[in-house]
Backbone as CSV, one residue per row, in Angstrom:
resi,resn,N_x,N_y,N_z,CA_x,CA_y,CA_z,C_x,C_y,C_z
1,MET,-88.911,8.143,-8.036,-87.945,7.401,-7.247,-86.702,7.077,-8.072
2,GLU,-86.942,6.663,-9.342,-85.811,6.328,-10.206,-84.957,7.565,-10.476
3,MET,-85.609,8.724,-10.638,-84.882,9.972,-10.861,-84.012,10.310,-9.651
4,THR,-84.540,10.132,-8.469,-83.792,10.393,-7.241,-82.593,9.461,-7.160
5,SER,-82.788,8.212,-7.502,-81.707,7.234,-7.481,-80.611,7.619,-8.467
6,LYS,-80.995,8.056,-9.665,-80.010,8.490,-10.671,-79.256,9.723,-10.179
7,LEU,-79.978,10.636,-9.540,-79.348,11.848,-9.018,-78.325,11.498,-7.932
8,TYR,-78.701,10.620,-7.011,-77.765,10.190,-5.976,-76.529,9.534,-6.595
9,LYS,-76.744,8.714,-7.598,-75.622,8.036,-8.275,-74.694,9.062,-8.917
10,LEU,-75.268,10.060,-9.589,-74.460,11.114,-10.207,-73.670,11.891,-9.150
11,LEU,-74.345,12.261,-8.091,-73.660,12.992,-7.020,-72.537,12.150,-6.419
12,TRP,-72.808,10.885,-6.195,-71.811,9.957,-5.637,-70.593,9.856,-6.554
13,ASP,-70.867,9.714,-7.845,-69.776,9.530,-8.803,-68.963,10.801,-9.049
14,TYR,-69.619,11.961,-9.007,-68.945,13.201,-9.386,-68.513,14.076,-8.220
15,ASP,-68.848,13.692,-7.018,-68.422,14.485,-5.871,-66.891,14.491,-5.831
16,PRO,-66.262,15.665,-5.778,-64.795,15.715,-5.741,-64.226,15.270,-4.396
17,ASN,-65.079,15.211,-3.388,-64.637,14.751,-2.071,-64.776,13.237,-1.987
18,GLY,-63.870,12.642,-1.231,-63.951,11.205,-1.026,-65.085,10.873,-0.070
19,LEU,-65.812,9.822,-0.385,-66.904,9.355,0.474,-66.624,7.908,0.843
20,LEU,-66.728,7.622,2.138,-66.403,6.299,2.654,-67.450,5.904,3.681
21,VAL,-67.934,4.657,3.599,-68.904,4.137,4.566,-68.331,2.845,5.143
22,LEU,-68.390,2.749,6.491,-67.891,1.560,7.189,-69.030,0.901,7.955
23,ASP,-68.927,-0.405,8.123,-69.916,-1.134,8.915,-69.474,-1.161,10.383
24,PRO,-70.243,-1.781,11.275,-69.885,-1.792,12.706,-68.541,-2.457,13.002
25,GLU,-68.082,-3.363,12.126,-66.779,-4.012,12.332,-65.641,-3.180,11.734
26,MET,-65.976,-1.981,11.284,-65.028,-1.048,10.682,-64.437,-1.594,9.375
27,ARG,-65.300,-2.272,8.634,-64.938,-2.749,7.299,-65.563,-1.814,6.270
28,VAL,-64.856,-1.627,5.164,-65.311,-0.726,4.110,-66.521,-1.332,3.407
29,VAL,-67.591,-0.551,3.343,-68.828,-0.985,2.700,-68.998,-0.274,1.349
30,LEU,-68.753,1.034,1.337,-68.918,1.831,0.122,-67.795,2.849,0.002
31,VAL,-67.380,3.106,-1.221,-66.429,4.179,-1.527,-66.868,4.819,-2.837
32,ASN,-66.580,6.082,-2.991,-66.875,6.721,-4.277,-65.583,6.835,-5.090
33,PRO,-65.685,7.181,-6.365,-64.494,7.273,-7.218,-63.443,8.259,-6.699
34,ALA,-63.877,9.361,-6.093,-62.905,10.337,-5.583,-62.031,9.725,-4.484
35,LEU,-62.624,8.948,-3.594,-61.841,8.305,-2.545,-60.867,7.294,-3.157
36,CYS,-61.321,6.560,-4.159,-60.436,5.606,-4.837,-59.233,6.335,-5.444
37,ARG,-59.483,7.493,-6.052,-58.370,8.272,-6.628,-57.405,8.724,-5.531
38,MET,-57.954,9.152,-4.403,-57.101,9.603,-3.296,-56.161,8.503,-2.827
39,PHE,-56.696,7.289,-2.746,-55.907,6.165,-2.245,-55.225,5.368,-3.353
40,LYS,-55.452,5.824,-4.597,-54.826,5.180,-5.763,-55.131,3.676,-5.793
41,LEU,-56.393,3.350,-5.453,-56.851,1.967,-5.432,-58.215,1.885,-6.109
42,GLU,-58.540,0.719,-6.599,-59.872,0.480,-7.168,-60.834,0.174,-6.023
43,SER,-62.124,0.389,-6.264,-63.110,0.120,-5.212,-63.056,-1.340,-4.771
44,ALA,-62.794,-2.249,-5.702,-62.719,-3.672,-5.358,-61.558,-3.955,-4.391
45,GLN,-60.521,-3.112,-4.427,-59.393,-3.283,-3.518,-59.699,-2.724,-2.122
46,LEU,-60.769,-1.955,-2.014,-61.133,-1.333,-0.741,-62.330,-2.000,-0.070
47,ILE,-63.341,-2.346,-0.845,-64.578,-2.904,-0.300,-64.274,-4.198,0.464
48,GLY,-64.803,-4.267,1.679,-64.641,-5.466,2.502,-63.392,-5.463,3.367
49,ARG,-62.473,-4.542,3.113,-61.231,-4.512,3.906,-61.433,-3.795,5.232
50,ASP,-60.654,-4.195,6.198,-60.655,-3.558,7.507,-60.075,-2.146,7.344
51,ALA,-60.781,-1.152,7.844,-60.337,0.240,7.712,-58.973,0.448,8.362
52,LYS,-58.688,-0.297,9.427,-57.391,-0.160,10.103,-56.241,-0.514,9.171
53,GLU,-56.436,-1.517,8.317,-55.397,-1.923,7.353,-55.072,-0.779,6.397
54,ILE,-56.101,-0.138,5.919,-55.935,0.897,4.910,-55.497,2.216,5.540
55,LEU,-56.161,2.585,6.627,-55.976,3.905,7.218,-54.966,3.938,8.350
56,GLY,-54.518,2.780,8.786,-53.578,2.741,9.891,-54.259,2.900,11.249
57,GLY,-55.572,2.929,11.258,-56.342,3.070,12.489,-57.753,3.511,12.154
58,ALA,-58.669,3.278,13.081,-60.064,3.651,12.834,-60.723,4.169,14.103
59,ASP,-59.927,4.704,15.014,-60.461,5.143,16.307,-61.551,6.199,16.166
60,GLU,-61.331,7.192,15.311,-62.326,8.257,15.192,-63.621,7.743,14.569
61,PHE,-63.514,6.750,13.683,-64.707,6.142,13.081,-65.478,5.345,14.134
62,LEU,-64.738,4.610,14.932,-65.350,3.816,15.998,-66.039,4.726,17.014
63,LYS,-65.384,5.829,17.354,-65.981,6.791,18.290,-67.297,7.324,17.724
64,ALA,-67.295,7.738,16.451,-68.510,8.272,15.829,-69.615,7.222,15.846
65,PHE,-69.250,5.977,15.580,-70.252,4.903,15.542,-70.786,4.577,16.934
66,LEU,-69.892,4.339,17.885,-70.304,3.913,19.222,-71.018,5.011,20.005
67,GLU,-70.522,6.230,19.881,-71.112,7.337,20.637,-72.198,8.066,19.849
68,GLN,-72.361,7.676,18.579,-73.344,8.326,17.702,-73.148,9.848,17.687
69,VAL,-71.880,10.234,17.435,-71.527,11.655,17.367,-70.773,11.937,16.069
70,GLU,-70.783,13.184,15.694,-70.017,13.629,14.530,-68.602,13.971,14.975
71,VAL,-67.632,13.558,14.193,-66.234,13.918,14.429,-65.829,14.744,13.214
72,ALA,-65.745,16.060,13.406,-65.538,16.959,12.265,-64.181,17.653,12.318
73,GLY,-63.691,17.978,11.150,-62.497,18.799,11.033,-61.184,18.124,11.350
74,HIS,-61.186,16.822,11.483,-59.940,16.103,11.792,-59.070,16.071,10.538
75,GLU,-57.845,16.624,10.645,-56.912,16.591,9.523,-55.867,15.523,9.775
76,GLN,-55.473,14.865,8.691,-54.510,13.777,8.842,-53.730,13.584,7.554
77,GLU,-52.476,13.211,7.740,-51.626,12.888,6.601,-51.561,11.372,6.466
78,TYR,-51.602,10.918,5.225,-51.404,9.510,4.892,-50.214,9.450,3.938
79,PRO,-48.996,9.443,4.500,-47.805,9.520,3.645,-47.694,8.370,2.643
80,GLN,-48.185,7.193,3.014,-48.096,6.052,2.107,-48.917,6.271,0.840
81,PHE,-49.881,7.201,0.906,-50.713,7.507,-0.263,-50.433,8.914,-0.789
82,ASP,-49.414,9.592,-0.218,-49.100,10.968,-0.596,-50.364,11.814,-0.515
83,LEU,-51.002,11.779,0.661,-52.327,12.357,0.834,-52.430,13.085,2.171
84,TYR,-53.057,14.259,2.143,-53.361,15.014,3.360,-54.815,15.440,3.249
85,VAL,-55.633,15.078,4.238,-57.083,15.302,4.145,-57.663,15.904,5.419
86,ARG,-58.846,16.485,5.244,-59.695,16.879,6.369,-60.912,15.974,6.287
87,LYS,-61.276,15.362,7.415,-62.378,14.399,7.423,-63.524,14.889,8.300
88,VAL,-64.718,14.552,7.872,-65.915,14.688,8.690,-66.496,13.286,8.772
89,ILE,-66.644,12.788,9.990,-67.115,11.418,10.202,-68.418,11.494,10.992
90,PHE,-69.404,10.728,10.563,-70.704,10.808,11.229,-71.446,9.481,11.121
91,PRO,-72.234,9.177,12.144,-73.049,7.955,12.089,-74.249,8.206,11.166
92,ILE,-74.743,7.146,10.554,-75.941,7.264,9.723,-77.125,6.882,10.612
93,PRO,-77.999,7.858,10.904,-79.113,7.597,11.824,-79.984,6.428,11.372
94,GLY,-80.247,5.535,12.304,-81.115,4.396,12.040,-80.459,3.284,11.240
95,GLU,-79.196,3.437,10.924,-78.474,2.416,10.151,-77.208,2.024,10.909
96,PRO,-76.738,0.812,10.725,-75.533,0.376,11.434,-74.248,0.725,10.660
97,PHE,-74.149,1.977,10.235,-72.986,2.407,9.453,-72.473,3.749,9.955
98,VAL,-71.210,3.989,9.655,-70.609,5.293,9.889,-70.054,5.753,8.544
99,ALA,-70.304,7.020,8.209,-69.877,7.560,6.920,-68.857,8.666,7.145
100,SER,-68.132,8.987,6.093,-67.161,10.073,6.192,-67.009,10.762,4.851
101,ILE,-66.710,12.040,4.960,-66.420,12.861,3.793,-64.967,13.291,3.921
102,TRP,-64.217,13.099,2.861,-62.785,13.387,2.856,-62.509,14.530,1.884
103,VAL,-61.959,15.616,2.401,-61.586,16.745,1.561,-60.070,16.669,1.358
104,ASP,-59.663,16.576,0.112,-58.243,16.450,-0.221,-57.569,17.819,-0.115
105,LEU,-56.679,17.959,0.853,-55.931,19.208,1.069,-54.465,19.050,0.689
106,THR,-54.142,18.021,-0.069,-52.747,17.684,-0.345,-51.989,18.832,-0.995
107,GLU,-52.556,19.450,-2.020,-51.845,20.534,-2.715,-51.640,21.733,-1.803
108,GLU,-52.663,22.098,-1.054,-52.547,23.213,-0.112,-51.493,22.894,0.943
109,TRP,-51.507,21.662,1.445,-50.546,21.233,2.447,-49.116,21.287,1.889
110,ARG,-48.957,20.845,0.638,-47.626,20.903,0.003,-47.132,22.333,-0.104
111,ARG,-48.033,23.250,-0.500,-47.642,24.663,-0.596,-47.218,25.192,0.772
112,GLN,-47.958,24.838,1.808,-47.595,25.282,3.156,-46.247,24.696,3.575
113,GLU,-46.044,23.426,3.272,-44.764,22.786,3.605,-43.618,23.452,2.844
114,GLU,-43.839,23.803,1.586,-42.827,24.484,0.781,-42.529,25.862,1.369
115,ARG,-43.573,26.597,1.775,-43.360,27.906,2.416,-42.584,27.740,3.711
116,ARG,-42.930,26.703,4.485,-42.203,26.437,5.728,-40.734,26.135,5.444
117,ARG,-40.498,25.335,4.409,-39.115,24.982,4.050,-38.339,26.221,3.612
118,ILE,-38.973,27.067,2.798,-38.311,28.284,2.318,-38.006,29.217,3.489
119,LYS,-38.954,29.365,4.419,-38.718,30.204,5.596,-37.557,29.661,6.411
120,GLN,-37.521,28.339,6.577,-36.446,27.706,7.353,-35.098,27.966,6.684
121,GLU,-35.054,27.807,5.365,-33.803,28.066,4.642,-33.404,29.529,4.757
122,ALA,-34.383,30.447,4.664,-34.093,31.878,4.787,-33.524,32.185,6.169
123,MET,-34.108,31.574,7.210,-33.603,31.796,8.563,-32.170,31.277,8.697
124,GLN,-31.891,30.135,8.094,-30.530,29.590,8.137,-29.564,30.505,7.388
125,ASP,-30.012,31.048,6.250,-29.174,31.974,5.477,-28.884,33.234,6.283
126,VAL,-29.910,33.770,6.962,-29.721,34.972,7.777,-28.716,34.688,8.885
127,ARG,-28.862,33.552,9.548,-27.901,33.196,10.609,-26.476,33.107,10.060
128,ARG,-26.346,32.479,8.889,-25.025,32.331,8.276,-24.425,33.690,7.938
129,VAL,-25.229,34.597,7.356,-24.749,35.923,6.991,-24.354,36.715,8.237
130,VAL,-25.183,36.663,9.281,-24.863,37.377,10.524,-23.579,36.828,11.127
131,ASP,-23.432,35.510,11.129,-22.202,34.906,11.658,-20.983,35.372,10.863
132,GLN,-21.113,35.417,9.532,-19.998,35.874,8.695,-19.676,37.340,8.983
133,GLN,-20.725,38.172,9.119,-20.500,39.585,9.394,-19.832,39.781,10.758
134,MET,-20.254,38.989,11.736,-19.622,39.088,13.055,-18.151,38.692,12.984
135,LYS,-17.847,37.679,12.226,-16.463,37.234,12.077,-15.625,38.333,11.420
136,VAL,-16.162,38.925,10.345,-15.448,40.000,9.655,-15.268,41.195,10.586
137,ALA,-16.337,41.543,11.341,-16.254,42.677,12.270,-15.176,42.425,13.319
138,GLN,-15.100,41.197,13.823,-14.075,40.870,14.817,-12.676,40.963,14.205
139,GLU,-12.528,40.489,12.958,-11.228,40.574,12.293,-10.828,42.025,12.069
140,VAL,-11.796,42.859,11.623,-11.517,44.284,11.403,-11.147,44.948,12.725
141,ALA,-11.910,44.630,13.774,-11.615,45.203,15.090,-10.227,44.791,15.548
142,GLY,-9.875,43.541,15.299,-8.546,43.065,15.668,-7.455,43.811,14.907
143,LEU,-7.665,43.993,13.600,-6.687,44.719,12.787,-6.577,46.172,13.228
144,LEU,-7.735,46.805,13.514,-7.706,48.191,13.990,-6.989,48.277,15.326
145,GLY,-7.223,47.307,16.177,-6.539,47.302,17.477,-5.036,47.189,17.307
146,GLU,-4.593,46.306,16.415,-3.156,46.154,16.161,-2.575,47.434,15.595
147,ALA,-3.269,48.026,14.609,-2.774,49.259,13.988,-2.712,50.384,15.016
148,THR,-3.725,50.459,15.864,-3.746,51.492,16.897,-2.592,51.293,17.867
149,ALA,-2.357,50.066,18.243,-1.263,49.775,19.171,0.081,50.132,18.542
150,GLU,0.276,49.783,17.276,1.536,50.115,16.589,1.701,51.632,16.479
151,THR,0.593,52.327,16.183,0.648,53.793,16.080,1.026,54.387,17.427
152,LYS,0.445,53.878,18.497,0.738,54.378,19.834,2.216,54.188,20.155
153,VAL,2.742,53.001,19.859,4.155,52.724,20.144,5.042,53.685,19.359
154,SER,4.710,53.869,18.066,5.516,54.770,17.235,5.451,56.202,17.759
155,LEU,4.243,56.653,18.137,4.097,58.015,18.657,4.837,58.186,19.977
156,LEU,4.768,57.179,20.829,5.483,57.265,22.109,6.994,57.328,21.886
157,ARG,7.519,56.577,20.936,8.961,56.632,20.605,9.328,58.024,20.094
158,LEU,8.464,58.547,19.215,8.711,59.865,18.656,8.718,60.921,19.762
159,LEU,7.714,60.839,20.649,7.659,61.774,21.769,8.888,61.641,22.655
160,GLU,9.338,60.428,22.874,10.532,60.192,23.700,11.765,60.790,23.035
161,MET,11.870,60.642,21.715,13.016,61.213,20.989,12.973,62.738,21.065
162,ILE,11.808,63.310,20.882,11.670,64.782,20.935,11.996,65.257,22.348
163,ARG,11.556,64.573,23.365,11.810,64.949,24.745,13.315,64.925,25.027
164,LYS,14.003,63.871,24.526,15.444,63.755,24.759,16.193,64.877,24.059
165,GLU,15.719,65.285,22.869,16.381,66.370,22.143,16.178,67.684,22.860
166,ASN,15.061,67.874,23.478,14.765,69.135,24.168,15.437,69.217,25.544
167,VAL,15.896,68.175,26.040,16.515,68.188,27.363,17.954,68.521,27.268
């Protein structure tokens, strides 16, 4: 039994995912070190606090608790903690608690946001280049039109002079 307890403690302490347990009033009962790192808070700053205060809401936790269902794959950003996570929330059978596992996706999310930003900038650059090319094309067309018109006038004068000489 003691070995099992030590193993659970090791797993709890070293799990890279955040682990959070709430009571029926949606107050924090347990947190592991990974969750504390995610929220940049000590466990003493989290234990006993209303989850709504920390998380900005606890609807999915309440749903899991009241309906005794798993709420899986919910992704959420917590900008105040510079954090983006995927959560799995589930009731603990036979106990008045709801637990959750938090997978930190912040770095992956940042990379995606950076790719999105780069794509957006590239699209803006393409629009700018196309607009510039259209402007240049219109200016060239205008200049060609003027030159063509001047050439036509000159040729018509020349033809008129030749016609008058031949008459």
